[in-house]
C-alpha positions as CSV (number, residue, x, y, z in Angstrom):
1,M,138.9,107.7,124.1
2,N,142.2,106.2,125.1
3,V,144.6,108.1,127.4
4,E,148.0,107.3,128.8
5,N,149.9,109.1,131.6
6,N,153.2,110.5,130.4
7,I,153.3,108.2,127.4
8,N,152.9,109.2,123.8
9,N,153.8,106.3,121.5
10,Q,150.8,106.2,119.0
11,T,150.3,108.2,115.9
12,N,147.6,110.8,115.4
13,K,147.6,111.5,119.2
14,H,148.7,114.6,121.1
15,T,149.5,115.4,124.7
16,I,147.4,117.8,126.8
17,S,147.9,118.9,130.3
18,V,144.9,119.0,132.6
19,K,144.4,119.7,136.3
20,I,142.3,117.3,138.3
21,G,142.1,117.5,142.0
22,N,144.9,120.1,142.2
23,I,147.2,117.6,140.4
24,N,148.4,118.2,136.8
25,Y,148.2,115.2,134.4
26,N,149.8,114.9,131.0
27,L,147.3,113.0,128.9
28,S,148.0,111.4,125.5
29,T,144.7,111.3,123.5
30,N,143.3,111.7,120.0
31,E,140.3,113.8,121.3
32,S,140.2,117.6,121.1
33,D,141.5,119.8,123.8
34,E,138.0,121.2,124.4
35,Y,136.7,117.7,124.9
36,I,139.4,116.8,127.4
37,N,139.0,120.0,129.3
38,G,135.3,119.4,129.5
39,V,135.9,115.9,131.0
40,A,138.4,117.3,133.5
41,K,135.9,120.0,134.5
42,Y,133.2,117.4,135.0
43,I,135.5,115.3,137.3
44,N,136.6,118.4,139.3
45,N,132.9,119.4,139.7
46,K,132.1,115.9,140.8
47,M,135.0,115.9,143.3
48,E,133.9,119.2,144.7
49,E,130.4,118.0,145.1
50,L,131.6,114.9,146.9
51,S,134.0,116.9,149.1
52,S,131.2,119.1,150.3
53,I,129.3,115.9,151.3
54,Y,132.2,113.8,152.6
55,G,134.5,116.4,154.0
56,N,136.4,114.0,156.1
57,L,137.7,112.0,153.1
58,N,141.0,112.9,151.4
59,K,140.6,113.5,147.7
60,N,143.5,111.3,147.0
61,S,142.4,108.4,149.2
62,T,141.1,105.1,147.9
63,S,137.8,105.6,149.7
64,F,137.2,108.9,148.0
65,L,138.1,107.5,144.6
66,L,135.7,104.6,145.3
67,V,132.8,107.0,146.2
68,L,133.6,109.1,143.1
69,S,133.5,105.9,141.0
70,L,130.2,104.9,142.5
71,N,128.7,108.3,141.8
72,I,129.9,108.3,138.3
73,A,128.6,104.7,137.8
74,D,125.3,105.8,139.3
75,D,125.0,108.6,136.8
76,L,126.0,106.2,134.0
77,F,123.3,103.6,135.0
78,K,120.6,106.4,135.3
79,Q,121.5,107.6,131.9
80,R,121.4,104.1,130.5
81,Q,117.9,103.6,132.1
82,L,116.7,106.9,130.6
83,F,118.2,105.8,127.2
84,N,116.4,102.5,127.3
85,K,113.1,104.2,128.4
86,N,113.4,106.6,125.5
87,N,114.2,103.8,123.1
88,K,111.0,102.0,124.3
89,I,109.0,105.2,123.8
90,I,110.4,105.6,120.3
91,S,109.6,102.0,119.5
92,D,106.0,102.4,120.7
93,L,105.5,105.5,118.6
94,E,106.9,103.8,115.6
95,N,104.5,100.9,116.1
96,K,101.6,103.3,116.4
97,L,102.7,105.1,113.3
98,N,102.8,101.8,111.4
99,L,99.3,100.9,112.7
100,I,97.9,104.2,111.5
101,S,99.6,103.8,108.1
102,S,98.0,100.4,107.8
103,K,94.6,101.9,108.6
104,N,95.2,104.7,106.1
105,I,96.0,102.1,103.4
106,E,92.8,100.2,104.3
107,L,90.7,103.5,104.0
108,E,92.3,104.1,100.6
109,N,91.3,100.6,99.5
110,N,87.7,101.1,100.7
111,I,87.5,104.3,98.7
112,K,88.7,102.4,95.6
113,D,86.1,99.7,96.2
114,L,83.4,102.3,96.4
115,N,84.6,104.0,93.2
116,N,84.5,100.6,91.5
117,A,80.9,100.0,92.7
118,C,79.9,103.4,91.2
119,E,81.4,102.4,87.9
120,N,79.6,99.1,87.9
121,K,76.3,100.9,88.6
122,D,77.0,103.3,85.7
123,N,77.7,100.3,83.4
124,S,74.4,98.6,84.5
125,I,72.4,101.8,83.7
126,S,74.1,102.0,80.3
127,Y,73.2,98.4,79.7
128,L,69.5,99.0,80.6
129,E,69.4,102.1,78.4
130,D,70.8,100.1,75.4
131,K,68.3,97.3,76.1
132,I,65.4,99.8,76.1
133,K,66.6,101.2,72.8
134,N,66.8,97.7,71.3
135,I,63.3,96.8,72.6
136,S,61.9,100.1,71.1
137,Q,63.6,99.3,67.8
138,E,62.2,95.7,67.9
139,K,58.7,97.2,68.6
140,D,59.0,99.6,65.6
141,D,60.2,96.7,63.5
142,I,57.2,94.5,64.6
143,I,54.7,97.3,63.9
144,L,56.2,97.9,60.5
145,S,56.1,94.2,59.7
146,L,52.4,93.9,60.8
147,K,51.5,96.9,58.6
148,N,53.3,95.3,55.7
149,Q,51.4,92.0,56.3
150,I,48.1,93.9,56.5
151,D,48.9,95.8,53.3
152,N,49.8,92.5,51.5
153,I,46.6,90.7,52.7
154,T,44.5,93.7,51.7
155,R,46.2,93.8,48.3
156,E,45.6,90.1,47.8
157,N,41.9,90.4,48.8
158,D,41.5,93.4,46.4
159,N,43.0,91.2,43.7
160,K,40.6,88.4,44.5
161,I,37.6,90.8,44.5
162,L,38.8,92.2,41.1
163,S,39.1,88.7,39.7
164,L,35.6,87.8,40.9
165,K,34.2,91.0,39.4
166,E,35.8,90.1,36.1
167,E,34.1,86.7,36.3
168,I,30.8,88.3,37.0
169,D,31.3,90.7,34.0
170,I,32.0,87.6,31.9
171,L,28.7,86.1,33.2
172,N,26.9,89.3,32.3
173,N,28.3,89.1,28.9
174,K,27.0,85.5,28.7
175,D,23.5,86.9,29.5
176,E,23.8,89.2,26.4
177,I,24.9,86.2,24.3
178,I,21.9,84.2,25.6
179,S,19.6,87.0,24.6
180,E,21.0,87.0,21.2
181,L,20.7,83.3,21.1
182,K,17.0,83.6,22.1
183,E,16.4,86.0,19.3
184,K,18.1,83.6,16.9
185,L,16.2,80.8,18.5
186,N,12.9,82.4,18.0
187,I,13.8,83.0,14.4
188,A,14.9,79.4,14.2
189,L,11.7,78.2,16.0
190,E,9.7,79.9,13.4
191,E,11.7,78.1,10.8
192,N,11.9,74.8,12.5
193,D,10.1,73.5,15.6
194,N,12.4,70.6,16.0
195,I,15.4,72.8,16.1
196,S,13.5,75.1,18.6
197,S,12.8,72.2,20.9
198,K,16.5,71.2,21.0
199,L,17.6,74.8,21.5
200,E,15.2,75.3,24.3
201,Y,16.6,72.2,26.1
202,K,20.1,73.4,25.6
203,L,19.1,76.9,26.7
204,S,17.6,75.6,29.9
205,S,20.7,73.6,30.6
206,S,22.9,76.6,29.9
207,L,20.7,78.8,32.2
208,A,20.9,76.2,34.9
209,E,24.6,75.9,34.6
210,K,24.9,79.7,34.5
211,D,22.8,80.0,37.7
212,T,24.9,77.4,39.4
213,I,28.1,79.2,38.4
214,I,26.7,82.5,39.5
215,S,25.6,81.0,42.9
216,Q,29.0,79.5,43.4
217,L,30.8,82.7,42.5
218,E,28.5,84.7,44.8
219,H,29.2,82.2,47.6
220,K,33.0,82.4,47.0
221,L,32.7,86.2,47.0
222,N,30.8,86.3,50.2
223,N,33.3,83.9,51.8
224,A,36.2,86.0,50.6
225,L,34.7,89.2,52.0
226,S,33.9,87.5,55.3
227,D,37.4,86.0,55.5
228,N,38.8,89.4,54.7
229,K,36.7,91.1,57.3
230,N,37.6,88.4,59.9
231,L,41.3,88.6,59.0
232,K,41.3,92.4,59.3
233,S,39.6,92.1,62.7
234,Q,42.0,89.5,63.9
235,M,45.0,91.5,62.6
236,N,43.7,94.6,64.4
237,I,43.2,92.6,67.6
238,D,46.7,91.1,67.3
239,F,48.2,94.4,66.4
240,H,46.5,96.2,69.4
241,N,47.5,93.3,71.7
242,S,51.1,93.5,70.5
243,L,51.2,97.2,71.0
244,K,49.7,96.9,74.4
245,E,52.2,94.2,75.4
246,K,55.1,96.3,74.1
247,D,53.8,99.4,75.9
248,N,53.6,97.4,79.1
249,I,57.2,96.1,78.6
250,I,58.4,99.6,77.9
251,F,56.5,101.0,80.9
252,T,58.0,98.3,83.2
253,L,61.5,98.9,81.8
254,E,61.1,102.7,82.2
255,K,59.9,102.1,85.8
256,K,63.0,99.9,86.5
257,L,65.2,102.4,84.9
258,N,63.8,105.2,87.0
259,N,64.2,103.1,90.1
260,A,67.8,102.3,89.1
261,L,68.5,105.9,88.4
262,E,67.0,106.9,91.8
263,E,69.0,104.1,93.6
264,N,72.1,105.2,91.7
265,K,71.5,108.8,92.7
266,N,71.0,107.8,96.4
267,L,74.1,105.6,96.2
268,H,76.2,108.5,94.7
269,S,74.9,110.8,97.5
270,E,75.9,108.2,100.2
271,L,79.2,107.6,98.5
272,D,79.9,111.4,98.4
273,I,79.1,111.7,102.1
274,K,81.3,108.7,102.9
275,I,84.2,109.8,100.7
276,N,84.1,113.3,102.2
277,N,84.0,111.9,105.7
278,A,86.8,109.5,104.9
279,L,88.9,112.3,103.4
280,S,88.2,114.6,106.3
281,Q,89.1,111.9,108.8
282,K,92.2,111.0,106.7
283,D,93.4,114.6,106.6
284,S,92.8,114.9,110.4
285,I,94.7,111.6,111.1
286,I,97.5,112.7,108.8
287,S,97.7,116.1,110.5
288,N,97.8,114.5,113.9
289,L,100.4,112.0,112.7
290,E,102.6,114.7,111.3
291,N,102.4,116.7,114.6
292,K,103.1,113.6,116.6
293,L,106.0,112.6,114.2
294,N,107.5,116.1,114.4
295,N,107.2,116.1,118.2
296,T,108.7,112.6,118.3
297,I,111.6,113.6,116.1
298,L,112.2,116.7,118.1
299,E,112.0,114.7,121.3
300,K,114.3,112.1,119.8
301,N,116.8,114.7,118.8
302,N,116.8,116.2,122.3
303,I,117.3,112.7,123.7
304,I,120.2,112.1,121.4
305,E,121.8,115.5,122.3
306,D,121.3,114.6,126.0
307,L,122.8,111.2,125.5
308,K,125.7,112.7,123.5
309,K,126.3,115.2,126.3
310,S,126.0,112.5,129.0
311,L,128.3,110.2,127.0
312,S,130.9,112.9,126.7
313,E,130.7,113.5,130.5
314,K,130.9,109.8,131.1
315,N,134.0,109.5,128.9
316,L,135.6,112.3,130.8
317,V,134.8,110.6,134.1
318,I,136.1,107.3,132.8
319,D,139.3,108.9,131.6
320,N,139.8,110.6,134.9
321,L,139.1,107.3,136.7
322,K,141.8,105.7,134.5
323,D,144.2,108.5,135.5
324,N,143.3,108.1,139.1
325,L,143.7,104.4,138.9
326,N,147.1,104.8,137.3
327,E,148.0,107.3,140.0
328,T,146.7,104.9,142.7
329,T,148.7,102.1,141.2
330,T,151.9,104.3,141.3
331,K,151.3,105.1,144.9
332,L,150.6,101.5,145.9
333,S,153.6,100.2,144.0
334,N,155.2,99.0,147.2
335,I,152.2,97.1,148.4
336,K,152.7,93.3,148.3
337,D,149.4,92.5,146.4
338,I,150.0,95.2,143.7
339,E,149.6,92.5,141.0
340,E,146.0,91.8,142.1
341,L,145.2,95.5,142.2
342,E,146.5,95.8,138.6
343,I,144.4,92.9,137.5
344,E,141.3,94.4,139.1
345,K,142.1,97.8,137.6
346,D,142.5,96.3,134.1
347,L,139.2,94.5,134.5
348,Q,137.5,97.7,135.6
349,I,139.0,99.5,132.6
350,L,137.8,96.8,130.2
351,D,134.3,96.9,131.7
352,L,134.2,100.7,131.4
353,E,135.5,100.6,127.8
354,E,132.9,98.0,126.9
355,E,130.2,100.2,128.4
356,I,131.5,103.1,126.4
357,E,131.5,101.1,123.1
358,N,127.9,100.0,123.8
359,L,126.8,103.6,124.4
360,K,128.5,104.7,121.2
361,A,126.8,101.9,119.2
362,Q,123.4,102.9,120.6
363,L,124.1,106.5,119.8
364,E,125.0,105.6,116.2
365,K,121.8,103.7,115.9
366,L,119.8,106.7,117.1
367,Q,121.6,108.9,114.5
C-alpha cells in the first residue's frame, strides 16, 4: 500500500480521511476504506496501549513514535518467526507425507511380486500335470506296442508250428507211399529176387533218410516251442518290469504333484494372510495420512488467515508510521539537519516496504 499526505496525483487512487492520535489525515491510497480504517484502528489501539504504559510521553513526541515503531517492529518480527516456524512444520509434514507415499508404493510393488510368484506356481503345476498326462500316454503307447509285438511273435510261432505240422503230414504220407512200395516190392520180389534186393537196399536208405528228416524236424519243432516259451516268458518279464517301472514313475510324479499342490495351497494361504495384512495396514496408513493431511491443510489455512490478518495490521501500522514520519518531518522542517532525517526516514520506509513485499510473496506461496 502506498499513501501520500494531502497529495493525489496517481490514477486508480482515492482519498480517505482517518483520525490517528486525535489528528485527521487525508490519505491517498488504492486500498479500500474498510482496510484503511482497520489500519487506523490498529494504530490507535496500539497508541492507547502504549499511552497506558508510558503516560509521561507525549503522543506526538519523537520518543513516543520511536516506542510505537519498536512495538510494531516487535510484532512484525514475532509474526515473521511464527511464519517461519509454521513453514518448517509444513515442510516436515510434506516430507513425512512423501516418505509414507514411497512406502505405500513399495508395499504395492511387493503385492505385485507376490501375485507374480503365485502365477509362476500355477504355471509350474500346469506343466507338471501336462507332463504326467504325456507320461501316461507314453505308458499306454508302450503297453500297446508290447502287446502288438507279442501278438506278432505268437502269430509267427503259430505259422512255424503249422508249417512243421504240414511237413509231418507229408512225412506221414511218405509212410503210406512206402507201405505201398513194400507191397509192390513183395510182389516184385516174388517175381524177381534181384529186383527185390535192390529195392530193399533203396528202401532201407529211404527209411534211414526219413528217420533222419523226422528227427531233424522234431528237433526243430522242440527248439521252436522252447524258443517260443522262453520268448513269451521274457516278454512277460519285460512287460511286467516296464509296467512296474512306469507305475513307480507315475507314483513318484503323483507324490511330487501332491507335494507341489500342498505347497501351493500353503503358499496361497500365506499370501492371502500377507495381502490382507498389507491391505489392512495400507488402509490404516491412508486413513491416518488423510486425517493428518486434513489437519495440516486446516492448520495451514488458519496460519494463512492469521498471516493475512497480521499482514493487514502491519500494513496499517507501516502506513501510519509513514504518516507520522511525514508529520514529524513537517514539524522538524526548521531543524538544521532535516536533510539527514529525511534520508533516514526514506531508508526506514524502503526497509518497511521491502519487508511488506517479502511478506506478500510468502503469503502468495502459501496460497
